[in-house]
C-alpha positions as CSV (number, residue, x, y, z in Angstrom):
1,M,-2.1,-9.7,20.2
2,T,-4.3,-9.9,17.1
3,L,-3.0,-9.2,13.6
4,D,-5.4,-6.2,13.4
5,R,-3.9,-4.8,16.6
6,L,-0.4,-5.3,15.4
7,L,-1.1,-3.5,12.2
8,S,-2.8,-0.6,14.0
9,R,0.1,-0.2,16.3
10,A,2.5,-0.4,13.4
11,A,0.5,2.3,11.6
12,L,0.8,4.5,14.7
13,E,4.6,4.0,14.7
14,C,4.6,5.0,11.0
15,V,2.6,8.2,11.8
16,E,4.8,9.1,14.7
17,E,8.0,8.6,12.7
18,R,6.6,10.7,9.8
19,E,5.7,13.5,12.2
20,R,9.3,13.8,13.2
21,Y,10.1,15.5,9.9
22,L,9.0,18.5,7.9
23,A,9.2,18.9,4.1
24,I,9.7,22.6,3.2
25,F,9.4,24.2,-0.2
26,T,12.3,26.3,-1.4
27,V,12.3,27.4,-5.0
28,G,9.9,26.0,-7.6
29,M,9.3,22.3,-6.9
30,N,12.4,22.0,-4.8
31,G,12.5,21.5,-1.1
32,Y,14.2,19.9,1.9
33,V,13.5,17.7,4.9
34,C,14.4,18.7,8.4
35,Q,13.5,17.5,11.9
36,N,10.1,18.9,13.1
37,K,11.6,21.3,15.6
38,L,11.5,25.0,16.2
39,D,14.8,25.7,14.6
40,V,14.0,24.8,11.0
41,D,16.6,25.9,8.6
42,E,17.9,24.6,5.2
43,S,21.4,24.4,6.6
44,R,20.1,21.6,8.9
45,A,18.5,19.7,6.1
46,L,18.5,15.9,6.3
47,F,17.6,15.5,2.7
48,K,17.2,17.8,-0.3
49,G,15.4,17.2,-3.6
50,T,12.1,17.9,-5.3
51,Y,9.2,18.4,-2.9
52,R,7.9,15.0,-4.0
53,E,11.2,13.3,-3.3
54,C,11.2,14.9,0.1
55,Q,7.7,13.4,0.8
56,V,8.9,10.0,-0.4
57,W,11.9,10.3,2.0
58,I,9.6,10.9,4.9
59,E,7.2,8.1,3.9
60,R,10.0,5.6,3.6
61,H,11.1,6.4,7.2
62,G,7.5,5.8,8.3
63,I,7.3,2.5,6.5
64,V,10.6,1.4,8.1
65,A,9.3,2.3,11.5
66,A,6.1,0.2,10.9
67,L,8.1,-2.8,9.6
68,L,10.5,-2.7,12.5
69,F,7.6,-2.7,14.9
70,I,6.0,-5.7,13.1
71,L,9.3,-7.6,13.2
72,A,9.8,-6.9,16.9
73,H,6.2,-8.0,17.8
74,R,5.3,-10.7,15.2
75,S,5.9,-13.5,17.7
76,E,3.0,-12.1,19.7
77,V,0.6,-12.8,16.9
78,P,-0.5,-16.4,16.4
79,E,-0.8,-16.1,12.6
80,L,2.8,-14.9,12.4
81,S,4.5,-16.8,15.2
82,A,4.1,-20.2,13.6
83,G,7.4,-19.8,11.9
84,T,6.1,-21.4,8.7
85,T,5.1,-18.2,6.9
86,T,7.0,-17.3,3.8
87,P,7.8,-13.7,3.0
88,T,5.0,-13.8,0.4
89,D,2.6,-15.2,3.0
90,L,3.6,-12.5,5.5
91,L,3.2,-9.7,3.0
92,T,-0.2,-11.1,2.0
93,L,-1.4,-11.1,5.6
94,L,-0.1,-7.5,6.1
95,A,-1.6,-6.2,2.9
96,V,-5.2,-6.5,4.0
97,N,-7.1,-3.2,4.0
98,P,-8.6,-2.3,7.3
99,R,-12.2,-3.0,7.9
């Protein structure tokens, strides 16, 4: 697998994870996060906070999903499977903007 393909698949994992949740406004700037299902109700909230905090909660779950995918598949990418990359080297490789 190429590094570009790994990152694209990790991005897809991120999107899919983020789409599992909804951030819903309540009063003012407050809100809550719930699963993206038909029975949305504040009593089933997974997280409560400001709407921005709710968005960050969802984004963090997406980032975790992407990173877990990368960790699970990094041995399939020649640049990452050498075993000599430091954490800084790994982040530098992953931080390249798409073409």
